[in-house]
N, C-alpha and C positions, 0 to 999 in steps of 0.2 A: 378624807373629810370633804374636800372640794368636789369630788365626784358625786357625793351624796347631795350637796347643795345644788350642783348642776342638774342632777336628776330631779330633785324637787322643783327646781325652776322650770324644767321642761314639762313636768306634769302640770304645774300651775298654768303655764302658757297654753298647753293643750286644752285644759279645762276652760280657760278664758276664751279660746278660739271656738270651742264647741258651743259655749254659751252665746257668743256673738252670732254664730251661724243659726242657732235655734231661734234667737230673737228676731233675726232678719227673716227667717222662714215664717215665723208667726206673723210678722208685720205684713209680709207679702200675702199670706192667707187672709188676713183681716181686710187688706185692701181689695183683694179679689172678691171676697164675700160682700163687702160694702158696694163695690161696683155692680155685682149681680143683683143686690137688693135694690139699688137705685134704678137699674134697668127694669126690674120687675115692677117697681112703683110707677115708672114712666109708662110701661106697657099697660098697666092697669088703668092709668089715667086716660090713656089714648084709646082704649078698647073697652068693650063691655067685658064683664067677668066671664061670661060664657065663651066669648071668642078667645079670651086669654087662655082659658082651660083647654079649649080645643087645640089651640096652637101648641101649648105645652105637651099635650097628648101626642100630637103629630110629630113634634120634635123627638119625643121619646121613642116613638115607633120607628122613625127614620134612623135614629142612633142604634136601635136594636137591629134593624135590618142591615145596616153597615157592619155592625159587629159580627152578625151571622155570616155575611158574605166574606169578610176578611178571615174569619175563623176557618171557613170552608176552603178558601184559596190557599191559606198558609198551612193547612193540615195535609195537603197533598204534595 
């Protein structure tokens, strides 16, 4: 009977730990997204919209090129 109680307790603790980890992960995600949004707002306030769009486009192209280069390097 005590082993069943111990097992139940272990499962409950595991569930609690998973819940805490999920909550922490969600909070980190929210914080990251909030920071990104604040940075975007700041960028838009300091630049014209056209310049902002061009910079985002360039950043995307650079990321794509880096990804392609790394894929090529590590595939050989």
